[in-house]
ZALO-882765 format. One record per residue (C-alpha): x, y, z; residue number from 1; residue in three letters; chain. Coordinates in steps of 0.1 Angstrom, whole numbers, plus 5000, padded with zeros to 4 digits. Last residue first. Layout:
# residues N
[[X,Y,Z],NUM,ala,A]
...
***
This chain:
# residues 544
[[6514,6120,1881],544,unk,A]
[[6482,6101,1878],543,unk,A]
[[6472,6097,1914],542,unk,A]
[[6482,6133,1922],541,unk,A]
[[6458,6146,1895],540,unk,A]
[[6429,6128,1911],539,unk,A]
[[6401,6112,1891],538,unk,A]
[[6373,6097,1912],537,unk,A]
[[6376,6063,1929],536,unk,A]
[[6356,6034,1916],535,unk,A]
[[6344,6006,1939],534,unk,A]
[[6345,5970,1926],533,unk,A]
[[6360,5955,1957],532,unk,A]
[[6330,5967,1977],531,unk,A]
[[6339,5974,2013],530,unk,A]
[[6322,5946,2032],529,unk,A]
[[6288,5933,2042],528,unk,A]
[[6269,5966,2044],527,unk,A]
[[6244,5967,2072],526,unk,A]
[[6207,5975,2071],525,unk,A]
[[6198,5946,2048],524,unk,A]
[[6193,5947,2010],523,unk,A]
[[6159,5939,1998],522,unk,A]
[[6154,5922,1964],521,unk,A]
[[6118,5927,1952],520,unk,A]
[[6126,5919,1916],519,unk,A]
[[6151,5946,1912],518,unk,A]
[[6175,5967,1933],517,unk,A]
[[6208,5967,1915],516,unk,A]
[[6231,5939,1928],515,unk,A]
[[6251,5956,1939],514,unk,A]
[[6247,5992,1951],513,unk,A]
[[6276,6011,1936],512,unk,A]
[[6299,6021,1964],511,unk,A]
[[6325,6045,1950],510,unk,A]
[[6306,6049,1918],509,unk,A]
[[6280,6073,1933],508,unk,A]
[[6308,6099,1938],507,unk,A]
[[6293,6126,1960],506,unk,A]
[[6326,6142,1969],505,unk,A]
[[6340,6137,1934],504,unk,A]
[[6310,6155,1919],503,unk,A]
[[6304,6140,1884],502,unk,A]
[[6302,6164,1855],501,unk,A]
[[6281,6160,1824],500,unk,A]
[[6291,6169,1789],499,unk,A]
[[6268,6162,1759],498,unk,A]
[[6293,6152,1734],497,unk,A]
[[6308,6163,1700],496,unk,A]
[[6308,6200,1706],495,unk,A]
[[6323,6197,1740],494,unk,A]
[[6350,6174,1726],493,unk,A]
[[6358,6200,1700],492,unk,A]
[[6359,6228,1726],491,unk,A]
[[6384,6207,1746],490,unk,A]
[[6407,6211,1717],489,unk,A]
[[6434,6186,1707],488,unk,A]
[[6464,6204,1694],487,unk,A]
[[6479,6205,1729],486,unk,A]
[[6489,6231,1755],485,unk,A]
[[6459,6253,1762],484,unk,A]
[[6433,6226,1757],483,unk,A]
[[6450,6205,1783],482,unk,A]
[[6437,6231,1809],481,unk,A]
[[6401,6223,1800],480,unk,A]
[[6409,6186,1802],479,unk,A]
[[6423,6190,1837],478,unk,A]
[[6391,6209,1848],477,unk,A]
[[6369,6180,1836],476,unk,A]
[[6393,6155,1852],475,unk,A]
[[6389,6172,1885],474,unk,A]
[[6351,6173,1882],473,unk,A]
[[6347,6137,1873],472,unk,A]
[[6337,6132,1837],471,unk,A]
[[6305,6119,1821],470,unk,A]
[[6302,6121,1783],469,unk,A]
[[6266,6119,1771],468,unk,A]
[[6264,6104,1736],467,unk,A]
[[6240,6116,1709],466,unk,A]
[[6257,6150,1709],465,unk,A]
[[6262,6149,1671],464,unk,A]
[[6250,6116,1656],463,unk,A]
[[6277,6090,1655],462,unk,A]
[[6305,6087,1629],461,unk,A]
[[6329,6105,1652],460,unk,A]
[[6321,6102,1689],459,unk,A]
[[6349,6077,1696],458,unk,A]
[[6373,6098,1675],457,unk,A]
[[6369,6127,1700],456,unk,A]
[[6378,6105,1729],455,unk,A]
[[6406,6090,1709],454,unk,A]
[[6421,6124,1701],453,unk,A]
[[6420,6137,1736],452,unk,A]
[[6457,6135,1744],451,unk,A]
[[6464,6154,1776],450,unk,A]
[[6480,6124,1791],449,unk,A]
[[6448,6103,1788],448,unk,A]
[[6442,6098,1825],447,unk,A]
[[6413,6074,1829],446,unk,A]
[[6379,6082,1843],445,unk,A]
[[6354,6082,1814],444,unk,A]
[[6317,6076,1818],443,unk,A]
[[6301,6072,1784],442,unk,A]
[[6263,6074,1781],441,unk,A]
[[6242,6067,1750],440,unk,A]
[[6258,6037,1733],439,unk,A]
[[6235,6020,1709],438,unk,A]
[[6260,6015,1681],437,unk,A]
[[6285,5997,1704],436,unk,A]
[[6305,5985,1674],435,unk,A]
[[6291,5990,1639],434,unk,A]
[[6300,6027,1638],433,unk,A]
[[6336,6019,1647],432,unk,A]
[[6339,5997,1616],431,unk,A]
[[6327,6026,1594],430,unk,A]
[[6351,6050,1610],429,unk,A]
[[6380,6029,1598],428,unk,A]
[[6406,6018,1623],427,unk,A]
[[6435,6031,1642],426,unk,A]
[[6436,6018,1678],425,unk,A]
[[6404,6028,1696],424,unk,A]
[[6396,5994,1710],423,unk,A]
[[6431,5989,1723],422,unk,A]
[[6430,6023,1739],421,unk,A]
[[6396,6016,1755],420,unk,A]
[[6408,5983,1768],419,unk,A]
[[6436,6000,1786],418,unk,A]
[[6473,5994,1781],417,unk,A]
[[6482,6029,1768],416,unk,A]
[[6456,6044,1793],415,unk,A]
[[6473,6030,1824],414,unk,A]
[[6448,6019,1850],413,unk,A]
[[6416,6034,1863],412,unk,A]
[[6381,6038,1848],411,unk,A]
[[6361,6031,1817],410,unk,A]
[[6323,6032,1821],409,unk,A]
[[6295,6023,1796],408,unk,A]
[[6258,6029,1793],407,unk,A]
[[6238,6017,1763],406,unk,A]
[[6254,5983,1755],405,unk,A]
[[6237,5963,1728],404,unk,A]
[[6270,5955,1710],403,unk,A]
[[6284,5936,1740],402,unk,A]
[[6297,5905,1720],401,unk,A]
[[6308,5928,1692],400,unk,A]
[[6328,5949,1716],399,unk,A]
[[6344,5917,1729],398,unk,A]
[[6356,5910,1693],397,unk,A]
[[6369,5945,1690],396,unk,A]
[[6389,5943,1721],395,unk,A]
[[6405,5910,1711],394,unk,A]
[[6412,5923,1676],393,unk,A]
[[6429,5954,1690],392,unk,A]
[[6456,5935,1708],391,unk,A]
[[6467,5930,1744],390,unk,A]
[[6436,5943,1762],389,unk,A]
[[6437,5957,1796],388,unk,A]
[[6409,5964,1823],387,unk,A]
[[6416,5987,1852],386,unk,A]
[[6379,5991,1859],385,unk,A]
[[6358,5984,1828],384,unk,A]
[[6320,5988,1832],383,unk,A]
[[6292,5977,1808],382,unk,A]
[[6255,5985,1813],381,unk,A]
[[6227,5976,1788],380,unk,A]
[[6231,5939,1780],379,unk,A]
[[6199,5923,1769],378,unk,A]
[[6210,5905,1738],377,unk,A]
[[6244,5893,1749],376,unk,A]
[[6260,5886,1715],375,unk,A]
[[6276,5852,1709],374,unk,A]
[[6305,5855,1685],373,unk,A]
[[6300,5858,1647],372,unk,A]
[[6333,5859,1629],371,unk,A]
[[6351,5832,1648],370,unk,A]
[[6384,5827,1629],369,unk,A]
[[6396,5792,1624],368,unk,A]
[[6432,5788,1635],367,unk,A]
[[6424,5760,1660],366,unk,A]
[[6437,5747,1693],365,unk,A]
[[6414,5769,1713],364,unk,A]
[[6387,5782,1692],363,unk,A]
[[6396,5814,1674],362,unk,A]
[[6386,5851,1678],361,unk,A]
[[6370,5850,1713],360,unk,A]
[[6402,5863,1729],359,unk,A]
[[6430,5858,1703],358,unk,A]
[[6456,5876,1724],357,unk,A]
[[6445,5881,1760],356,unk,A]
[[6418,5903,1774],355,unk,A]
[[6432,5911,1808],354,unk,A]
[[6413,5919,1840],353,unk,A]
[[6417,5941,1871],352,unk,A]
[[6380,5948,1871],351,unk,A]
[[6351,5938,1849],350,unk,A]
[[6314,5948,1854],349,unk,A]
[[6286,5934,1833],348,unk,A]
[[6250,5946,1836],347,unk,A]
[[6218,5934,1819],346,unk,A]
[[6222,5897,1813],345,unk,A]
[[6188,5882,1803],344,unk,A]
[[6200,5860,1774],343,unk,A]
[[6230,5846,1793],342,unk,A]
[[6248,5820,1772],341,unk,A]
[[6283,5818,1784],340,unk,A]
[[6309,5803,1761],339,unk,A]
[[6324,5835,1749],338,unk,A]
[[6327,5847,1785],337,unk,A]
[[6347,5817,1796],336,unk,A]
[[6381,5833,1788],335,unk,A]
[[6372,5861,1812],334,unk,A]
[[6361,5835,1838],333,unk,A]
[[6395,5819,1836],332,unk,A]
[[6414,5852,1837],331,unk,A]
[[6399,5860,1872],330,unk,A]
[[6412,5893,1886],329,unk,A]
[[6377,5907,1890],328,unk,A]
[[6344,5896,1874],327,unk,A]
[[6310,5910,1880],326,unk,A]
[[6277,5897,1867],325,unk,A]
[[6241,5910,1868],324,unk,A]
[[6210,5895,1850],323,unk,A]
[[6215,5857,1851],322,unk,A]
[[6183,5838,1846],321,unk,A]
[[6192,5816,1816],320,unk,A]
[[6228,5809,1826],319,unk,A]
[[6236,5781,1801],318,unk,A]
[[6273,5774,1797],317,unk,A]
[[6282,5764,1762],316,unk,A]
[[6305,5733,1758],315,unk,A]
[[6341,5729,1769],314,unk,A]
[[6362,5701,1753],313,unk,A]
[[6391,5720,1739],312,unk,A]
[[6389,5746,1767],311,unk,A]
[[6400,5721,1793],310,unk,A]
[[6389,5739,1824],309,unk,A]
[[6409,5762,1846],308,unk,A]
[[6406,5757,1884],307,unk,A]
[[6385,5781,1904],306,unk,A]
[[6387,5811,1927],305,unk,A]
[[6414,5831,1911],304,unk,A]
[[6402,5864,1925],303,unk,A]
[[6368,5881,1927],302,unk,A]
[[6336,5865,1914],301,unk,A]
[[6302,5883,1915],300,unk,A]
[[6270,5866,1903],299,unk,A]
[[6235,5879,1903],298,unk,A]
[[6204,5861,1890],297,unk,A]
[[6212,5825,1898],296,unk,A]
[[6180,5803,1902],295,unk,A]
[[6190,5778,1875],294,unk,A]
[[6225,5772,1890],293,unk,A]
[[6248,5770,1860],292,unk,A]
[[6274,5793,1875],291,unk,A]
[[6276,5771,1905],290,unk,A]
[[6277,5738,1887],289,unk,A]
[[6304,5751,1865],288,unk,A]
[[6324,5760,1896],287,unk,A]
[[6320,5725,1910],286,unk,A]
[[6331,5709,1877],285,unk,A]
[[6361,5732,1874],284,unk,A]
[[6372,5724,1909],283,unk,A]
[[6368,5753,1934],282,unk,A]
[[6402,5764,1948],281,unk,A]
[[6418,5766,1982],280,unk,A]
[[6454,5775,1990],279,unk,A]
[[6449,5810,2003],278,unk,A]
[[6479,5832,1993],277,unk,A]
[[6459,5852,1968],276,unk,A]
[[6440,5869,1996],275,unk,A]
[[6410,5886,1980],274,unk,A]
[[6395,5853,1969],273,unk,A]
[[6359,5862,1968],272,unk,A]
[[6327,5844,1958],271,unk,A]
[[6296,5865,1957],270,unk,A]
[[6262,5848,1950],269,unk,A]
[[6227,5863,1945],268,unk,A]
[[6197,5842,1934],267,unk,A]
[[6202,5813,1958],266,unk,A]
[[6173,5787,1959],265,unk,A]
[[6194,5755,1956],264,unk,A]
[[6225,5770,1972],263,unk,A]
[[6225,5752,2005],262,unk,A]
[[6253,5766,2027],261,unk,A]
[[6290,5760,2025],260,unk,A]
[[6307,5767,2058],259,unk,A]
[[6341,5751,2059],258,unk,A]
[[6352,5749,2022],257,unk,A]
[[6333,5779,2009],256,unk,A]
[[6341,5800,2040],255,unk,A]
[[6378,5794,2035],254,unk,A]
[[6373,5804,1998],253,unk,A]
[[6356,5837,2007],252,unk,A]
[[6318,5835,2009],251,unk,A]
[[6289,5858,2002],250,unk,A]
[[6254,5843,1998],249,unk,A]
[[6220,5857,1990],248,unk,A]
[[6186,5839,1985],247,unk,A]
[[6183,5816,2015],246,unk,A]
[[6145,5812,2021],245,unk,A]
[[6146,5774,2022],244,unk,A]
[[6175,5770,2045],243,unk,A]
[[6176,5732,2051],242,unk,A]
[[6185,5704,2074],241,unk,A]
[[6221,5707,2063],240,unk,A]
[[6223,5742,2076],239,unk,A]
[[6261,5741,2072],238,unk,A]
[[6283,5718,2052],237,unk,A]
[[6263,5719,2020],236,unk,A]
[[6272,5696,1991],235,unk,A]
[[6283,5718,1961],234,unk,A]
[[6310,5695,1950],233,unk,A]
[[6347,5692,1943],232,unk,A]
[[6362,5719,1966],231,unk,A]
[[6400,5715,1960],230,unk,A]
[[6428,5721,1985],229,unk,A]
[[6456,5735,1965],228,unk,A]
[[6494,5728,1962],227,unk,A]
[[6486,5692,1972],226,unk,A]
[[6475,5673,2003],225,unk,A]
[[6455,5703,2016],224,unk,A]
[[6464,5734,2036],223,unk,A]
[[6436,5756,2046],222,unk,A]
[[6440,5794,2046],221,unk,A]
[[6420,5816,2070],220,unk,A]
[[6403,5847,2056],219,unk,A]
[[6371,5841,2078],218,unk,A]
[[6346,5854,2053],217,unk,A]
[[6311,5843,2060],216,unk,A]
[[6280,5859,2045],215,unk,A]
[[6245,5844,2047],214,unk,A]
[[6214,5862,2035],213,unk,A]
[[6178,5851,2036],212,unk,A]
[[6177,5829,2068],211,unk,A]
[[6142,5824,2082],210,unk,A]
[[6141,5785,2083],209,unk,A]
[[6177,5780,2093],208,unk,A]
[[6181,5743,2099],207,unk,A]
[[6203,5723,2123],206,unk,A]
[[6197,5685,2124],205,unk,A]
[[6227,5677,2102],204,unk,A]
[[6250,5695,2127],203,unk,A]
[[6271,5720,2108],202,unk,A]
[[6255,5748,2129],201,unk,A]
[[6273,5734,2160],200,unk,A]
[[6307,5738,2144],199,unk,A]
[[6302,5776,2142],198,unk,A]
[[6320,5782,2176],197,unk,A]
[[6351,5763,2166],196,unk,A]
[[6351,5779,2132],195,unk,A]
[[6354,5814,2148],194,unk,A]
[[6390,5809,2155],193,unk,A]
[[6399,5846,2160],192,unk,A]
[[6434,5856,2150],191,unk,A]
[[6432,5837,2117],190,unk,A]
[[6407,5862,2103],189,unk,A]
[[6371,5874,2107],188,unk,A]
[[6341,5887,2089],187,unk,A]
[[6307,5873,2099],186,unk,A]
[[6274,5883,2083],185,unk,A]
[[6240,5868,2091],184,unk,A]
[[6206,5880,2077],183,unk,A]
[[6174,5864,2088],182,unk,A]
[[6187,5844,2117],181,unk,A]
[[6158,5833,2139],180,unk,A]
[[6164,5796,2137],179,unk,A]
[[6200,5803,2146],178,unk,A]
[[6190,5818,2179],177,unk,A]
[[6210,5794,2201],176,unk,A]
[[6241,5803,2180],175,unk,A]
[[6240,5841,2186],174,unk,A]
[[6253,5840,2222],173,unk,A]
[[6283,5820,2210],172,unk,A]
[[6293,5849,2187],171,unk,A]
[[6296,5871,2218],170,unk,A]
[[6317,5844,2236],169,unk,A]
[[6339,5841,2205],168,unk,A]
[[6346,5878,2206],167,unk,A]
[[6353,5878,2243],166,unk,A]
[[6377,5849,2240],165,unk,A]
[[6397,5866,2212],164,unk,A]
[[6428,5877,2233],163,unk,A]
[[6452,5901,2217],162,unk,A]
[[6445,5922,2186],161,unk,A]
[[6413,5920,2166],160,unk,A]
[[6419,5931,2130],159,unk,A]
[[6390,5911,2116],158,unk,A]
[[6362,5905,2141],157,unk,A]
[[6334,5923,2121],156,unk,A]
[[6300,5909,2132],155,unk,A]
[[6266,5917,2116],154,unk,A]
[[6235,5901,2128],153,unk,A]
[[6200,5906,2112],152,unk,A]
[[6175,5887,2133],151,unk,A]
[[6140,5875,2124],150,unk,A]
[[6114,5885,2150],149,unk,A]
[[6107,5860,2179],148,unk,A]
[[6113,5884,2208],147,unk,A]
[[6134,5913,2195],146,unk,A]
[[6135,5927,2231],145,unk,A]
[[6153,5896,2245],144,unk,A]
[[6179,5893,2218],143,unk,A]
[[6185,5930,2218],142,unk,A]
[[6189,5931,2256],141,unk,A]
[[6214,5902,2255],140,unk,A]
[[6234,5920,2227],139,unk,A]
[[6235,5952,2248],138,unk,A]
[[6247,5932,2279],137,unk,A]
[[6275,5915,2259],136,unk,A]
[[6288,5947,2243],135,unk,A]
[[6325,5938,2236],134,unk,A]
[[6347,5967,2244],133,unk,A]
[[6372,5973,2215],132,unk,A]
[[6346,5995,2198],131,unk,A]
[[6352,6008,2163],130,unk,A]
[[6377,5983,2150],129,unk,A]
[[6359,5954,2168],128,unk,A]
[[6328,5961,2148],127,unk,A]
[[6295,5949,2163],126,unk,A]
[[6261,5952,2146],125,unk,A]
[[6226,5941,2159],124,unk,A]
[[6194,5943,2140],123,unk,A]
[[6162,5928,2156],122,unk,A]
[[6158,5955,2182],121,unk,A]
[[6135,5979,2162],120,unk,A]
[[6116,5948,2149],119,unk,A]
[[6104,5940,2184],118,unk,A]
[[6084,5972,2188],117,unk,A]
[[6073,5970,2224],116,unk,A]
[[6104,5988,2237],115,unk,A]
[[6100,6014,2211],114,unk,A]
[[6064,6021,2218],113,unk,A]
[[6069,6026,2255],112,unk,A]
[[6100,6046,2249],111,unk,A]
[[6081,6068,2225],110,unk,A]
[[6054,6075,2250],109,unk,A]
[[6078,6082,2279],108,unk,A]
[[6099,6106,2259],107,unk,A]
[[6129,6108,2236],106,unk,A]
[[6149,6080,2252],105,unk,A]
[[6137,6050,2231],104,unk,A]
[[6142,6070,2199],103,unk,A]
[[6179,6075,2206],102,unk,A]
[[6187,6039,2217],101,unk,A]
[[6171,6024,2186],100,unk,A]
[[6189,6049,2164],99,unk,A]
[[6223,6040,2177],98,unk,A]
[[6243,6072,2177],97,unk,A]
[[6262,6080,2145],96,unk,A]
[[6299,6071,2143],95,unk,A]
[[6318,6096,2121],94,unk,A]
[[6338,6079,2094],93,unk,A]
[[6375,6072,2101],92,unk,A]
[[6370,6034,2103],91,unk,A]
[[6353,6034,2069],90,unk,A]
[[6333,6002,2064],89,unk,A]
[[6301,6017,2079],88,unk,A]
[[6300,6044,2052],87,unk,A]
[[6282,6073,2069],86,unk,A]
[[6253,6068,2068],85,unk,A]
[[6237,6034,2062],84,unk,A]
[[6228,6023,2097],83,unk,A]
[[6217,6057,2110],82,unk,A]
[[6194,6062,2080],81,unk,A]
[[6179,6027,2081],80,unk,A]
[[6171,6030,2119],79,unk,A]
[[6156,6065,2114],78,unk,A]
[[6134,6052,2086],77,unk,A]
[[6122,6022,2107],76,unk,A]
[[6116,6044,2138],75,unk,A]
[[6093,6065,2117],74,unk,A]
[[6074,6034,2105],73,unk,A]
[[6071,6025,2142],72,unk,A]
[[6054,6058,2149],71,unk,A]
[[6030,6051,2120],70,unk,A]
[[6020,6018,2136],69,unk,A]
[[6017,6034,2170],68,unk,A]
[[5990,6057,2157],67,unk,A]
[[6002,6093,2157],66,unk,A]
[[5994,6114,2187],65,unk,A]
[[6030,6120,2196],64,unk,A]
[[6038,6135,2162],63,unk,A]
[[6008,6158,2164],62,unk,A]
[[6019,6176,2196],61,unk,A]
[[5987,6186,2214],60,unk,A]
[[5989,6162,2243],59,unk,A]
[[6026,6169,2244],58,unk,A]
[[6021,6200,2265],57,unk,A]
[[6002,6182,2292],56,unk,A]
[[6027,6153,2293],55,unk,A]
[[6056,6178,2293],54,unk,A]
[[6042,6196,2323],53,unk,A]
[[6037,6163,2342],52,unk,A]
[[6073,6153,2333],51,unk,A]
[[6087,6187,2341],50,unk,A]
[[6069,6186,2375],49,unk,A]
[[6083,6151,2382],48,unk,A]
[[6118,6162,2371],47,unk,A]
[[6115,6193,2393],46,unk,A]
[[6104,6172,2423],45,unk,A]
[[6133,6148,2418],44,unk,A]
[[6157,6178,2416],43,unk,A]
[[6143,6192,2448],42,unk,A]
[[6147,6158,2466],41,unk,A]
[[6183,6156,2454],40,unk,A]
[[6189,6192,2466],39,unk,A]
[[6173,6185,2500],38,unk,A]
[[6194,6154,2503],37,unk,A]
[[6225,6174,2494],36,unk,A]
[[6214,6202,2518],35,unk,A]
[[6210,6178,2547],34,unk,A]
[[6245,6163,2539],33,unk,A]
[[6259,6198,2539],32,unk,A]
[[6243,6206,2572],31,unk,A]
[[6258,6175,2587],30,unk,A]
[[6292,6185,2573],29,unk,A]
[[6287,6220,2588],28,unk,A]
[[6281,6206,2623],27,unk,A]
[[6309,6182,2620],26,unk,A]
[[6333,6210,2611],25,unk,A]
[[6320,6231,2641],24,unk,A]
[[6327,6202,2664],23,unk,A]
[[6362,6196,2649],22,unk,A]
[[6369,6234,2652],21,unk,A]
[[6358,6234,2689],20,unk,A]
[[6380,6204,2697],19,unk,A]
[[6410,6219,2681],18,unk,A]
[[6404,6253,2699],17,unk,A]
[[6403,6234,2733],16,unk,A]
[[6434,6215,2726],15,unk,A]
[[6453,6247,2716],14,unk,A]
[[6441,6266,2748],13,unk,A]
[[6454,6237,2769],12,unk,A]
[[6487,6239,2752],11,unk,A]
[[6490,6277,2758],10,unk,A]
[[6483,6272,2794],9,unk,A]
[[6512,6250,2799],8,unk,A]
[[6509,6214,2812],7,unk,A]
[[6533,6209,2842],6,unk,A]
[[6553,6177,2840],5,unk,A]
[[6558,6155,2870],4,unk,A]
[[6589,6133,2876],3,unk,A]
[[6582,6100,2893],2,unk,A]
[[6606,6091,2922],1,unk,A]
***
């Protein structure tokens, strides 16, 4: 027999209340959805009204009534400012918004002009340290919007952790547009095998008709049959079908051996061996061919990039068009200076260098004294950054070679071992007068341990206040304090020189533009690398 259960009144009331509440909830949800749709429709109407209102108001705004050509010039200035400020090589620097994105979202008119201005989208930069997410879609949009305009591409892949497939895929997108490359920069390391992607540009049929600047630093060593793998010739390994407009090249030694471009028209060349463990060198004959390029105007060499020559058989090296040269940590090139004939050389910067005993005083293998070394006739600016000299005769001999210098900088290093200290070793005033007689500006950034004698002696024998002495603000204050505890008076220095203070926070020596703008040279929007010749301002903590 089936047992029957009686449903209580309270249970029936509960079910009825639940059903009523669900029905009421559904009613309000439906109302909410209606309100949301109404709100969205209202917002669309507001946006439309604002657009119409803005169009009416903007009719009288002068900046929106400019010819499109002038508007594009404004875009160019904004693009240059956002690309150069702040320092793009400083990972801690504030990231400015992309100029091309900003101007294309100001108003309908500007967006229309921006999207049709191909040059605005022709510069693309990607730095793995700033943005781990690889911007494939943005790069595709830039390639499309730039149409046929020459491209400036800047890729920084060094420091990538983990998988590198995305980076290689991004680089792969640039390869089909090699004929549009105008400025191309790629910095990588052994974690990202970029050479595999670049193999296609080594094809003998590949040319780069618009390419003006090519920079490739992969920082990947290459093991040869001996202690070093030697580059014996200047035969190009990329763009073998020609790069007629190529004027500027930056290579590390791996780049030199794997991606050597045509150099026949190059005016600016940077060769850098920042990693001393890389087992690649330029042969002496290849290096001499490089420095003897007739078109070469600007040369910068960092590190031990070449084999040493036989100085007993060396002949003068003609560099007829060279105007600006920088040398860092390369003893061979220092020893070659007396053999270089560069009548147009205007600036010479030396860093982390040593002037050895008998520099330019005697031919190698001979005791004959050289009394009249070659003098660079056009040299105006000379910069020493952590440069040492073993003996005074070496320093004096180089001072004779650079006698026409007008503006000179001494920075960094131990003062007792510095070139300035060797030069200022006890000597007759008359001899000092004959060395650097045209000097007008002296920038000094070496700690002198509160001994200002040499600084004062440098000015003696010269017309009073004929030399401007530039000091960083911290050093200037330190010298004033030194006046209280030493026999050398800051007042005496102030009487001998025109004093000028450099603001440490606006130090123009940190990133000196190189080469100096001349002869129509145009630097691109993006800096290639942090400059190895930068000068930091004086800091008491650094010299304690």
